[in-house]
N, C-alpha and C positions, 0 to 999 in steps of 0.2 A: 390537494389530497381529498380523500373521499368525504371528509367532514365539511368542506366548504360549500356554501349554497350555489345553486344553478341561478344565475341572474339573467341569462339570455339563452334562448334556443335558436340555432340557425336552421332554416328549413331547407328542404331539398331545392336544389338550383341556385342557392347562394354561393357566392365566392368567398373564400377565406384565404388570407395571406398568412403563411407560416414564418413566424418571428424567431422563435428561440425554443430549443429543446433541452429539457432537464428530465433525465431518467425517462419515465414512461408517459411524460406530459409534454405537450408543445403549446406555447403561447401563440395565440392566432388573433387576427384583426379582420373584422368584416367590412363591407362596403360603406358603412356608416361610421366607421372608425372606432367601434366598440371593440375592446381587447379582453381576452380571458384565456382560460387554460382548457384544452381539450386532450382527452386521452388518445395515445398512439392507436390503440386498438380501434377506436372510433373513426380516426381519420383514415386508417387503412381501408375503411369501407366507402371511402369517397374516390373521386377521380380528379386527375390533374387537369391542366388547361387544354390538353389535346384529347381528353375524353378517355384516356387509359387509366387502368387502376393505379392509385397512388402507391408508390413504392417508398417504404420508410425502413431502411435497414437498421438492425440493431448491431451494436459494436460486437465483432466476433474476433475470430483467430487472426484475420488479416490485420485488424486494428492492434491487437495484442503484439503482433510481430513487430509492428511499426510505432510502438508507443514511445513517448518522450518521457513522461513524468509517471511516477507511481508513489502511492503512500500506502501504508498499512499498519497493522497492529499484530504483533507476534507475542506468544507466550511459551514458556518451557522450563528447562532445568539448567541451572548454572552451578556446576559442581555441587549438587545436592540441595541447592537453594532454589526457591521459586523466582523466575525471571520474567518481566514483562517488558516490551520494547515498542516504542513508537519510532517509525522511520520514514524517510522520503528519499527518492532516488531520481536521478536524471540520466538518461541514455544519451550519450554523445553520438554513438553509432549503433547499429543492430547488435554489435559484439561487446562494446565497452560502456560502462556506467559508472557513476559516482554516487555513493549512498551515505547518508548521515542519519545517526539515530541517537536516541536516548533511552537508556534501560534502567529500571528499578529492580534491584536484586535483593530479596528479603530472606535471610538466613537466620539460623538459630542464635548465632554469636555476632552477627554484624549485619549492617544494612549498606548496600553499595548503590551509588548513583554512577553510571558509566556512560560517558559521551564518546561516540566513535565515529570514524569516517573511514570508508572502505573504497577501494577500487575494484571492480568486478569484471571478469571476462566471461562471456557467454558464447561458447564455440558453435552451438547449433540453435541459432535464433529462430529458425523455421519450425522447429519441433514444438508440438503441443505441451509436451513435458520437456523442459529446457533446463539442463544442468549448467551450473556455473562454478567458478572458483573465485574466491576473494582474498584480498590482503589488505590490511589497514592498521591504523593508529588510534589510540584512545587515551582517555583520562578518567581515572577511577578515583571517586571519593569514598573512602571506607570508614564507616563510623561503627566502631564496636559497641555492642549492647550488653555484653556479659561483663559482670563485676569481677570475674576470675581472670579476664584478659585486660590487656592495656585499654584504656579508655580514650587514648588520643586518637583524634581524627587524622587519617592519613590520605594524602593525595599522590597517586602513583601513575605513571605513564604505563601504557600497555601496547603491545603488538599483537595482532591477531590474524590467523590464517583460517580459511573456511572453504567448505563446499556446500553446495545446495541445489535446489531445483525448484522451478516454477511450473505450475500446471493451470492452464486456462480453463476455468469452470464454465462461465457463461457471461454474456454481456461484457461488462467492464471489470469483472471479478476474477480473481485468480488466487490459488492456494501457493504458499511459499514454505519450503522445509529447508532447514539450515543446520549445519553443524559447524562449530568453531572451536579452535584451540587458542587460548590466550596465554601469553607470557607477561606477568606483571613485574615491572622493574622495581626493586626496593632498595633501600640503603643498608639492608642486612646482608649477611654473607651469601645467601642464596636468593635467587629470584623465585617467584611463585608462579605455578601453572594451574590453569582451570579449563575444564571443557564444558561447552554448552551445546544444548539441543533445543530448537524451538520450531514452532510451526505457527503460522497466522494467515489471516485473510487481508488481501490487498485489492486496491482499485487503481486502474491505470487510466490516463488521459493524455 
């Protein structure tokens, strides 16, 4: 980062070997074996072994379309309550993915922890704004907080159906918007239903 000290300066004409890239920094080694981190912007001002301008591409839409893993944080509304989710997903093909997440839902009368796993289908993986559909299962732990309602903690199974879209912003980041309809299976006469909207920022690799 910017706060780290400069401990060595490579002069014009020296050779650097590129070892590892993390975001906008690259770990380099000089001819004497010294290693350090250099900014991508600075290395773009150098030349490669053939004397041509060094090309260092940033991850873009092509990498977004061929991604395998993604992780993200989302927030929104779950049937009138505030919902926050952390999730991770793996793409088996450009069209099919598995996704697992944990949500914390904070309402006026109860607090819910929801574990979910989804299968997602993305029909147009080449689009920068890529819609998808999802179906999945979950397990909800419902902890009532109101003294006027039952104080017994419940563990219920869920089934969810959803639609959403991903939008590639830049580099390895994209926005994700999602709507889901939940059916909560209970031991009462009627099952419960809930709707959820959320949006978040994710990273792919």
